[in-house]
N, C-alpha and C positions, 0 to 999 in steps of 0.2 A: 424529140417528142413533138407531135403535131400541135398546131395552134389550138385546135378545138377537140377536146376529149370525145372519143367516139360514142360514149354512153349517153352524153347529154346533147351533143350537137345536132344529129339528124332531125329529131322532131322540132327543135327550135329553129333550125335552118329552114325547115319546110314552112313553118309559121311566118318567119321573116320574109321568105321568098314570096309567099302568098300576099303578104301585106305590101311588099314592094311592087308586085305586079298590079295589085288593085289601085295603088296610089298613082302609078305610072299611067295606067289606062284612064283613070279619072282625070288626069291632067292632060291627056291627049298627047303623050310623049312616046316616042319609039324607044325600043331597047338600044338602038344605035345612038340616039341622041343622049340618053342617060349615060351610056358607057363612055361616050366621048367627054361628057361633062365631068365625070368623076375620075377620068384617066385610066380606064380599063378597057380591054377588048370587048366587042359585042358578045363574043363567045363566053367570056367570063361573066359578063353581066347576065346573060341568059342562064348561066349556071347558078347565079345568085337567086334568080327567080324560081328556078327548078328545085332549089334546096340542095344541090349537089356540092356547092361551094358556099362559103360564108363571107360576106363583106366585112371589112374592118369598121369599127365604130365611126371613124372619121369619114370613110367613104359614105356610110349611111347618113351621117349628119349633113354632108355635102349634098347627097341625093335628096334629102328632105328639104333642103334649101332650094334646090332646083325645081322640085315638084310643088313647092309652096305648102308643105305640110309640117306638122310638128315631128321631131325625131321619134317621140313616143309612138306615133301612129304607124311607124315602120317596125316597131318592136311589140307594142302592146295594144294601142287604141286607135280610134279614128281621129281625123284632124281636119283643119280648114286650110285656107290659103292666104299667105301674106303677099305684099308686093315683091317684085323680083329685081335682080341685079345682073351685073356683067360677070363674065367667066374668067377673064384674063388673069386675075390674081388668085384664082382658086387653089393652084398647087401650093403657093406660099401660105395661104390661109389654112389649108388642110394640115400642112406641116406644123404650123403654129398651134392649131387646135390639138394635134397629137401630143405636142409637148405639154400643153396645158392639162390635158386629161392625165397624162403620165405623172405630172407633178402633183395632181390631186390624189392619185392613187398612192404615190410615195408619201405624201403628207398623212394620209389615213393610216398607212403602215407605221410611220414613225410615231404617230400619236398613240398607237397601241403598244409601242415599244417592242415591235416584232422584227425579227431579223429577216433579211432578204430570203434566206434559205427556207425559214419556217413558213413565210407567207407564200412563197412559190410552191411549196409542197401542198399547202392547203388549197391553193387555187388550181393546181394541176399542171404547172409549167416548171421549167428548169429555172435556176437562179439567174442564169444569163439571159433567158427570155424575159423574165420579170424586170430585170435591170434595163433591158432595151425598151420595154414598154414604159417604164417610169421615166426614162430619159427622152422619150419621144422619138427614139431612133427607129422604132418598129411600131406601127399602128396596131392596136389591139382589136381582135375580132369581138363581135357582139356577145357571143355566148361566154367567152372568157371574161369579158367585162362584167357580165351578169354574175359570174362566179366571184369575181373580185368584189363587186358591190355587196353581194350577200356576205362574204367573209368580213368585209370592213363595215358592214351595216350602213352602206351609203345608199342614197336615193339618186335617181337619174338627174334630178334637178341640180344636185350638187356638182355634177360634171358639166353642166351647161352654163354658159355665160349670158344669161338673159339680159338683153339690152345692150350688150357689148359687141361691137363688130357686126358685119352683115348677117351672119348666122344668128347671133344673139338678138339683134333687133327684130328679125323676122319671127323668131321663136317667141319673143316677148309680145309682139302684136297678136300672135295666134293665142297665146295664153290669155291675153286680155279679152279677145273675142270669145274664147271658150267660156271664161267666167261670166261675161255679159250674157251669153246665151243660156247660162244656167239660172239666171235671175227669173223671177216670176214674170209673166207676160205683161202685167200692168206696170211693173217697175221698169221693164225694158222700154215700154211705150213712153213712160214719163221721162226717162233719161234721154231718149232719142228726140223728144220734142224740142224745137228751137227755143221756145219761151221758158223752158225749164232751167236754162243756164244760170240765172241769178240764184235759184234755189239750190242748185248743185254747188255753186261757188260758196254759198252760205254754209252748206253742209261740210264742205272741205275746210272752211275756216273754223267751224265748231269742232271738227275732228282734231284740230291742232291744239285746242284749248286744254288746259289741265282740269282735273276734276273740280278743284276749288273755283276756277274761273267759270266753269259750266254752271256750278251752283249759283254763283253770283249772277250769271246771265239769266238763269231761270227765275231767280228772285226778282230781278228787274222786270221781267216779262209779267210776273204775277202782279207786281205793284202797278204796272201800267194798266193791266186789265181790270184790277180792282178800282183804280181811279176812274176808269170809264164807267 
């Protein structure tokens, strides 16, 4: 059985390929550079962009890291760019991430009390294929991962380790930048102003207080203002 069912993969492959090409060109990277970074041939990488072949999720995550964009932007949305790192430990890192993603899929299946065979049938793979994905012996393609996520009711964020490791640190920075840009313009201007730091630190402190402590703080402020 092929990794990507024929009825769902072609249109999704085309979308993913278009997003990969757009992100690569925006980053000023060549197909050859990207292929070398994620460990595939230039011909295969070109096929990813053309939509005739599909990258694995781990390849896509590594590519997002290389292009300094969020993984989401190569599947669904646009993204920004975080700082960059070295390449020499990428194969080991990609293998580790493959195991982590597989473990998350297995955990989701076990929490549903579902057998390997039943889950495999629902996702559209064989039991041996799903077992290989869960153990990280075989990296899962994006469209199959989407099927698994839909079946287990998972979100992409649940498969990412935000803030953990090089990929996660870059993804977290981009998530923070994206949330910052979503703020109203006047709020962004206030937060970015150097002299706003004391007010932001106060807000952080107040955020940690319990409701009863906040009420006491408010009462103390009212008392001060009334005394004046």
